[in-house]
DOLUMDO-450904 format. One record per residue (C-alpha): residue number from 1; residue in three letters; x, y, z. Coordinates in steps of 0.25 Angstrom, whole numbers, always signed. Layout:
<pavos>
[NUM "ALA" [X Y Z]]
...
</pavos>
This chain:
<pavos>
[1 "MET" [-25 -123 -34]]
[2 "LEU" [-40 -125 -34]]
[3 "TYR" [-41 -123 -49]]
[4 "GLN" [-32 -135 -51]]
[5 "PHE" [-40 -143 -41]]
[6 "PHE" [-54 -140 -47]]
[7 "HIS" [-48 -142 -61]]
[8 "TYR" [-45 -156 -57]]
[9 "LEU" [-59 -158 -51]]
[10 "SER" [-65 -153 -64]]
[11 "GLU" [-58 -164 -71]]
[12 "LEU" [-65 -173 -62]]
[13 "ASN" [-78 -167 -65]]
[14 "VAL" [-81 -162 -51]]
[15 "THR" [-93 -152 -52]]
[16 "GLY" [-90 -138 -51]]
[17 "ALA" [-74 -140 -52]]
[18 "GLY" [-74 -134 -66]]
[19 "MET" [-78 -120 -61]]
[20 "PHE" [-64 -118 -57]]
[21 "LYS" [-60 -118 -72]]
[22 "TYR" [-67 -105 -74]]
[23 "VAL" [-59 -92 -71]]
[24 "SER" [-72 -85 -67]]
[25 "PHE" [-75 -94 -56]]
[26 "ARG" [-61 -94 -51]]
[27 "SER" [-60 -79 -52]]
[28 "ALA" [-73 -78 -44]]
[29 "LEU" [-68 -87 -33]]
[30 "ALA" [-55 -80 -33]]
[31 "PHE" [-62 -67 -30]]
[32 "ILE" [-71 -73 -19]]
[33 "LEU" [-60 -80 -12]]
[34 "SER" [-50 -69 -12]]
[35 "LEU" [-61 -60 -7]]
[36 "LEU" [-64 -69 +4]]
[37 "ILE" [-50 -72 +8]]
[38 "ALA" [-47 -57 +9]]
[39 "THR" [-59 -54 +18]]
[40 "ILE" [-57 -67 +27]]
[41 "ILE" [-42 -67 +29]]
[42 "GLY" [-41 -52 +28]]
[43 "LYS" [-48 -51 +42]]
[44 "LYS" [-38 -61 +48]]
[45 "ILE" [-26 -54 +41]]
[46 "ILE" [-30 -40 +46]]
[47 "ARG" [-31 -46 +61]]
[48 "MET" [-18 -52 +59]]
[49 "LEU" [-12 -39 +55]]
[50 "GLN" [-18 -31 +66]]
[51 "LYS" [-13 -42 +76]]
[52 "ARG" [+1 -40 +71]]
[53 "GLN" [-1 -25 +71]]
[54 "ILE" [+2 -24 +56]]
[55 "GLY" [-4 -10 +54]]
[56 "GLU" [-2 +1 +44]]
[57 "ILE" [+8 +12 +47]]
[58 "ILE" [+2 +25 +44]]
[59 "ARG" [+10 +38 +41]]
[60 "ASP" [+2 +51 +45]]
[61 "LEU" [-1 +57 +32]]
[62 "ASP" [-12 +66 +37]]
[63 "LEU" [-23 +58 +30]]
[64 "GLU" [-37 +57 +36]]
[65 "GLY" [-39 +43 +43]]
[66 "GLN" [-25 +39 +40]]
[67 "MET" [-20 +37 +54]]
[68 "SER" [-32 +28 +57]]
[69 "LYS" [-26 +18 +47]]
[70 "LYS" [-14 +16 +56]]
[71 "GLY" [-12 +2 +61]]
[72 "THR" [-22 -4 +51]]
[73 "PRO" [-17 -18 +47]]
[74 "THR" [-8 -18 +34]]
[75 "MET" [-2 -28 +25]]
[76 "GLY" [-16 -33 +22]]
[77 "GLY" [-12 -35 +7]]
[78 "VAL" [-9 -49 +12]]
[79 "ILE" [-24 -51 +12]]
[80 "ILE" [-25 -47 -3]]
[81 "ILE" [-13 -56 -7]]
[82 "ILE" [-19 -68 +0]]
[83 "SER" [-32 -66 -5]]
[84 "ILE" [-27 -65 -20]]
[85 "LEU" [-17 -77 -19]]
[86 "ILE" [-26 -88 -12]]
[87 "PRO" [-38 -87 -23]]
[88 "CYS" [-27 -87 -34]]
[89 "LEU" [-20 -99 -29]]
[90 "LEU" [-33 -107 -27]]
[91 "LEU" [-41 -103 -40]]
[92 "GLY" [-30 -99 -50]]
[93 "LYS" [-22 -107 -60]]
[94 "LEU" [-8 -106 -53]]
[95 "ASP" [-1 -110 -66]]
[96 "ASN" [-6 -97 -73]]
[97 "VAL" [+5 -87 -75]]
[98 "TYR" [-4 -75 -73]]
[99 "MET" [-9 -80 -59]]
[100 "ILE" [+5 -83 -55]]
[101 "LEU" [+10 -69 -58]]
[102 "LEU" [-1 -63 -51]]
[103 "MET" [+1 -71 -39]]
[104 "ILE" [+16 -68 -39]]
[105 "ALA" [+13 -53 -40]]
[106 "THR" [+3 -54 -28]]
[107 "VAL" [+14 -61 -19]]
[108 "TRP" [+25 -53 -24]]
[109 "LEU" [+20 -39 -22]]
[110 "GLY" [+13 -44 -9]]
[111 "CYS" [+26 -48 -4]]
[112 "ILE" [+32 -34 -7]]
[113 "GLY" [+21 -27 -1]]
[114 "PHE" [+21 -36 +11]]
[115 "LEU" [+36 -33 +13]]
[116 "ASP" [+33 -18 +12]]
[117 "ASP" [+22 -19 +23]]
[118 "TYR" [+30 -28 +32]]
[119 "ILE" [+42 -17 +32]]
[120 "LYS" [+32 -6 +35]]
[121 "VAL" [+24 -13 +46]]
[122 "PHE" [+34 -22 +53]]
[123 "LYS" [+47 -14 +50]]
[124 "LYS" [+40 -1 +53]]
[125 "ASP" [+46 +5 +40]]
[126 "LYS" [+36 +14 +34]]
[127 "GLU" [+43 +14 +20]]
[128 "GLY" [+41 -2 +19]]
[129 "LEU" [+48 -9 +8]]
[130 "HIS" [+58 +0 +1]]
[131 "GLY" [+52 +5 -12]]
[132 "ARG" [+63 -1 -21]]
[133 "PHE" [+60 -15 -15]]
[134 "LYS" [+46 -14 -19]]
[135 "ILE" [+50 -9 -33]]
[136 "VAL" [+59 -21 -34]]
[137 "GLY" [+48 -31 -30]]
[138 "GLN" [+38 -24 -40]]
[139 "VAL" [+48 -24 -51]]
[140 "GLY" [+51 -39 -48]]
[141 "LEU" [+36 -43 -50]]
[142 "GLY" [+35 -35 -63]]
[143 "LEU" [+47 -43 -68]]
[144 "ILE" [+41 -56 -64]]
[145 "VAL" [+27 -52 -71]]
[146 "GLY" [+33 -46 -83]]
[147 "LEU" [+43 -57 -86]]
[148 "THR" [+33 -68 -83]]
[149 "LEU" [+23 -62 -93]]
[150 "TYR" [+35 -62 -103]]
[151 "LEU" [+41 -76 -101]]
[152 "ASN" [+29 -84 -97]]
[153 "ASP" [+23 -92 -109]]
[154 "SER" [+9 -92 -104]]
[155 "VAL" [+8 -76 -104]]
[156 "VAL" [+2 -74 -118]]
[157 "MET" [-9 -66 -124]]
[158 "ARG" [-17 -63 -136]]
[159 "GLU" [-18 -49 -141]]
[160 "ASN" [-32 -44 -144]]
[161 "THR" [-38 -57 -147]]
[162 "LYS" [-46 -53 -159]]
[163 "THR" [-52 -64 -167]]
[164 "VAL" [-43 -68 -179]]
[165 "VAL" [-52 -79 -185]]
[166 "LYS" [-67 -82 -181]]
[167 "THR" [-77 -92 -185]]
[168 "GLU" [-89 -97 -179]]
[169 "ASN" [-81 -106 -169]]
[170 "VAL" [-67 -102 -170]]
[171 "VAL" [-60 -89 -165]]
[172 "GLN" [-44 -88 -166]]
[173 "TYR" [-36 -77 -159]]
[174 "SER" [-22 -72 -160]]
[175 "ASP" [-11 -80 -154]]
[176 "TYR" [-5 -79 -140]]
[177 "GLU" [+7 -71 -138]]
[178 "LYS" [+16 -66 -127]]
[179 "SER" [+15 -51 -128]]
[180 "THR" [+18 -37 -122]]
[181 "LYS" [+5 -31 -127]]
[182 "THR" [-3 -24 -116]]
[183 "THR" [-17 -17 -116]]
[184 "ILE" [-17 -2 -117]]
[185 "PRO" [-30 +6 -115]]
[186 "PHE" [-37 +15 -124]]
[187 "VAL" [-30 +11 -137]]
[188 "LYS" [-36 +3 -149]]
[189 "ASN" [-30 -11 -150]]
[190 "ASN" [-25 -8 -136]]
[191 "ASN" [-13 -17 -135]]
[192 "PHE" [+1 -12 -133]]
[193 "ASP" [+13 -20 -135]]
[194 "TYR" [+26 -16 -127]]
[195 "ALA" [+34 -22 -138]]
[196 "ASP" [+29 -11 -148]]
[197 "LEU" [+37 -1 -141]]
[198 "PHE" [+50 -9 -145]]
[199 "THR" [+47 -11 -160]]
[200 "PHE" [+60 -5 -163]]
[201 "MET" [+67 -17 -156]]
[202 "GLY" [+62 -26 -167]]
[203 "ASP" [+62 -41 -162]]
[204 "LYS" [+65 -37 -148]]
[205 "ALA" [+53 -28 -147]]
[206 "GLN" [+45 -39 -140]]
[207 "ALA" [+56 -42 -130]]
[208 "CYS" [+57 -27 -127]]
[209 "GLY" [+42 -27 -125]]
[210 "TRP" [+42 -37 -114]]
[211 "VAL" [+53 -30 -107]]
[212 "LEU" [+45 -17 -107]]
[213 "PHE" [+33 -26 -103]]
[214 "VAL" [+41 -31 -91]]
[215 "LEU" [+45 -17 -87]]
[216 "VAL" [+30 -12 -88]]
[217 "THR" [+26 -23 -79]]
[218 "ILE" [+36 -19 -68]]
[219 "PHE" [+32 -5 -69]]
[220 "ILE" [+17 -8 -68]]
[221 "VAL" [+18 -18 -57]]
[222 "THR" [+27 -8 -49]]
[223 "ALA" [+17 +4 -52]]
[224 "VAL" [+4 -3 -49]]
[225 "SER" [+9 -10 -36]]
[226 "ASN" [+14 +4 -31]]
[227 "GLY" [+1 +11 -36]]
[228 "ALA" [-7 +1 -28]]
[229 "ASN" [+2 +3 -16]]
[230 "LEU" [+0 +18 -17]]
[231 "THR" [-15 +17 -18]]
[232 "ASP" [-16 +9 -5]]
[233 "GLY" [-17 +21 +4]]
[234 "LEU" [-32 +21 +7]]
[235 "ASP" [-41 +10 +12]]
[236 "GLY" [-46 +1 +1]]
[237 "LEU" [-40 +10 -10]]
[238 "ALA" [-30 +0 -16]]
[239 "THR" [-38 -12 -13]]
[240 "GLY" [-51 -7 -20]]
[241 "THR" [-43 -1 -32]]
[242 "SER" [-36 -14 -34]]
[243 "ALA" [-49 -22 -33]]
[244 "ILE" [-54 -13 -45]]
[245 "ILE" [-42 -15 -53]]
[246 "GLY" [-41 -30 -50]]
[247 "THR" [-56 -31 -55]]
[248 "THR" [-52 -24 -68]]
[249 "LEU" [-40 -32 -71]]
[250 "GLY" [-48 -45 -68]]
[251 "VAL" [-58 -40 -79]]
[252 "LEU" [-46 -38 -89]]
[253 "ALA" [-40 -51 -86]]
[254 "TYR" [-53 -58 -88]]
[255 "LEU" [-55 -52 -101]]
[256 "SER" [-41 -54 -105]]
[257 "SER" [-42 -69 -102]]
[258 "HIS" [-54 -72 -111]]
[259 "VAL" [-51 -72 -126]]
[260 "GLU" [-65 -68 -130]]
[261 "TYR" [-65 -56 -121]]
[262 "ALA" [-51 -52 -125]]
[263 "SER" [-55 -53 -139]]
[264 "TYR" [-67 -45 -138]]
[265 "LEU" [-60 -34 -130]]
[266 "ASN" [-48 -34 -139]]
[267 "ILE" [-38 -36 -127]]
[268 "MET" [-27 -46 -125]]
[269 "TYR" [-31 -61 -122]]
[270 "ILE" [-22 -66 -111]]
[271 "PRO" [-23 -82 -109]]
[272 "TYR" [-23 -88 -95]]
[273 "SER" [-26 -74 -89]]
[274 "GLU" [-39 -79 -84]]
[275 "GLU" [-32 -83 -71]]
[276 "MET" [-29 -69 -68]]
[277 "VAL" [-44 -66 -66]]
[278 "ILE" [-43 -76 -54]]
[279 "PHE" [-32 -68 -48]]
[280 "ILE" [-38 -54 -50]]
[281 "CYS" [-51 -59 -44]]
[282 "ALA" [-43 -64 -32]]
[283 "PHE" [-36 -50 -32]]
[284 "VAL" [-49 -42 -32]]
[285 "GLY" [-56 -51 -22]]
[286 "ALA" [-43 -49 -13]]
[287 "THR" [-44 -34 -14]]
[288 "ILE" [-59 -33 -11]]
[289 "GLY" [-57 -43 +1]]
[290 "PHE" [-46 -34 +6]]
[291 "LEU" [-54 -22 +4]]
[292 "TRP" [-64 -27 +14]]
[293 "TYR" [-54 -24 +25]]
[294 "ASN" [-46 -13 +17]]
[295 "SER" [-58 -3 +14]]
[296 "TYR" [-59 +9 +22]]
[297 "PRO" [-56 +9 +34]]
[298 "ALA" [-46 -2 +31]]
[299 "GLN" [-44 -13 +41]]
[300 "VAL" [-31 -17 +33]]
[301 "PHE" [-21 -11 +23]]
[302 "MET" [-15 -19 +12]]
[303 "GLY" [-2 -13 +13]]
[304 "ASP" [+9 -14 +2]]
[305 "THR" [+6 -29 +3]]
[306 "GLY" [-7 -27 -4]]
[307 "SER" [-5 -14 -12]]
[308 "LEU" [+7 -19 -19]]
[309 "THR" [+1 -32 -22]]
[310 "LEU" [-12 -26 -28]]
[311 "GLY" [-5 -17 -37]]
[312 "GLY" [+5 -27 -42]]
[313 "VAL" [-5 -37 -45]]
[314 "ILE" [-14 -27 -53]]
[315 "ALA" [-1 -24 -61]]
[316 "VAL" [+3 -38 -64]]
[317 "PHE" [-11 -42 -67]]
[318 "ALA" [-13 -30 -77]]
[319 "ILE" [+0 -34 -84]]
[320 "ILE" [-3 -48 -86]]
[321 "ILE" [-16 -45 -93]]
[322 "HIS" [-9 -34 -102]]
[323 "LYS" [-17 -23 -96]]
[324 "GLU" [-5 -16 -88]]
[325 "LEU" [-7 -3 -96]]
[326 "LEU" [-21 -2 -91]]
[327 "ILE" [-16 +0 -77]]
[328 "PRO" [-15 +15 -77]]
[329 "VAL" [-30 +15 -80]]
[330 "LEU" [-34 +3 -71]]
[331 "CYS" [-24 +6 -60]]
[332 "GLY" [-27 +21 -61]]
[333 "ILE" [-28 +23 -46]]
[334 "PHE" [-14 +16 -43]]
[335 "LEU" [-9 +25 -54]]
[336 "VAL" [-14 +38 -49]]
[337 "GLU" [-9 +34 -35]]
[338 "ASN" [+5 +32 -40]]
[339 "LEU" [+5 +44 -48]]
[340 "SER" [+0 +53 -37]]
[341 "VAL" [+12 +49 -29]]
[342 "MET" [+22 +50 -40]]
[343 "ILE" [+17 +64 -44]]
[344 "GLN" [+17 +69 -29]]
[345 "VAL" [+31 +64 -27]]
[346 "TYR" [+36 +70 -40]]
[347 "TYR" [+29 +83 -38]]
[348 "PHE" [+34 +85 -24]]
[349 "LYS" [+48 +82 -28]]
[350 "TYR" [+47 +92 -40]]
[351 "THR" [+41 +103 -32]]
[352 "LYS" [+51 +101 -21]]
[353 "LYS" [+62 +102 -30]]
[354 "LYS" [+56 +114 -38]]
[355 "TYR" [+50 +122 -26]]
[356 "GLY" [+58 +117 -14]]
[357 "GLU" [+45 +112 -9]]
[358 "GLY" [+37 +99 -13]]
[359 "ARG" [+23 +100 -17]]
[360 "ARG" [+12 +90 -19]]
[361 "ILE" [+1 +88 -30]]
[362 "PHE" [-7 +79 -21]]
[363 "ARG" [-10 +81 -6]]
[364 "MET" [-4 +67 -4]]
[365 "ALA" [-1 +55 -13]]
[366 "PRO" [-5 +45 -16]]
[367 "LEU" [-18 +51 -22]]
[368 "HIS" [-28 +45 -12]]
[369 "HIS" [-21 +52 -1]]
[370 "HIS" [-23 +65 -9]]
[371 "PHE" [-38 +63 -8]]
[372 "GLN" [-36 +60 +7]]
[373 "LYS" [-29 +73 +9]]
[374 "LEU" [-41 +80 +2]]
[375 "GLY" [-50 +75 +13]]
[376 "MET" [-57 +64 +5]]
[377 "PRO" [-61 +52 +14]]
[378 "GLU" [-53 +39 +11]]
[379 "ALA" [-65 +30 +8]]
[380 "LYS" [-69 +40 -3]]
[381 "ILE" [-55 +41 -9]]
[382 "VAL" [-55 +26 -10]]
[383 "SER" [-69 +24 -16]]
[384 "ARG" [-66 +35 -26]]
[385 "PHE" [-53 +28 -30]]
[386 "TRP" [-60 +15 -32]]
[387 "ILE" [-70 +22 -41]]
[388 "VAL" [-59 +27 -49]]
[389 "GLY" [-53 +13 -49]]
[390 "VAL" [-66 +7 -55]]
[391 "LEU" [-67 +18 -66]]
[392 "LEU" [-52 +15 -70]]
[393 "ALA" [-55 +0 -70]]
[394 "MET" [-67 +2 -79]]
[395 "LEU" [-59 +11 -88]]
[396 "THR" [-48 +0 -89]]
[397 "ILE" [-58 -10 -93]]
[398 "VAL" [-65 +0 -103]]
[399 "THR" [-51 +2 -110]]
[400 "LEU" [-52 -12 -116]]
[401 "LYS" [-62 -6 -126]]
[402 "MET" [-58 +9 -125]]
[403 "ARG" [-48 +9 -137]]
</pavos>
């Protein structure tokens, strides 16, 4: 909205109006605005949640400090969602397909999470929204994202924009193309094309590649959003981890949106993706602003309203910039939390069938509860997970040159 307004003022030669054409300026504004919105409206929303007695329902798992969280306001994820959407609507180009997709993902998963929290809090059903309905919603979003990236003509890229012809003043690059290529870490010429798996299909290989790409998109959206949901078990854990991941994705998007940086780093150049930097700055500002109230001891919990949204947005963002196969590294915290639950459940069922008594590998899953059972203070667990998250973020960026 403001972008179009200031663009009009710039044409009238109004002093300072031209600043809005710079992505860096709008990104900084988006970060500051989202941070302010989260901290200012956060307090009011927390009071409203307290007044309506919308508090967390706690099951006694014999964890230190657990029962003291009972009654803490939940569904605070609405703070994050509002803090993301308002700066994007004000500062972003609303005709940009990537901005539209990311806002749809935010609202879509926010609604699924809100419905889950609503059932838990107001219907007093601890199970919340049935798992199959969550999966249907996540699969639906994956289909929307995958098919949009396939069908929309604005979604193009240039593979490894190396110079073809260079003179003193002229630089030419490879042509734009719609592609199923993506980045893989630790491999020279680190682009992988899903269509390469179907070379035996001849002319139909590219179409099969897009089908696989859509299926991968569905899987990643589902896995990462559920991973963020499982990680949201300690004060500030999911929020801080998401902020670290979001910052890294912002760096990757910024590099991918500049042809010079993409050429130097030998990565894909993605036209029009600079608007995503504005979105991710709003995302990081919103998570840090929410962390003001969510850090230990938490004054509010995000609930599924926030955790599903954070994970889903991270997944969609990574897919758009063709970095989805870096997710196991970048989102290593989410991955390990997911795996700890899967391993625990599988091993318990296996040993129960074999020995007649279920056994456990971890004292409790997800993994952060295992460390709680070992007697480690909650704040220390969160801090150490953040440190691991920072190391994984650095490793992810370094993979651009480690080949």
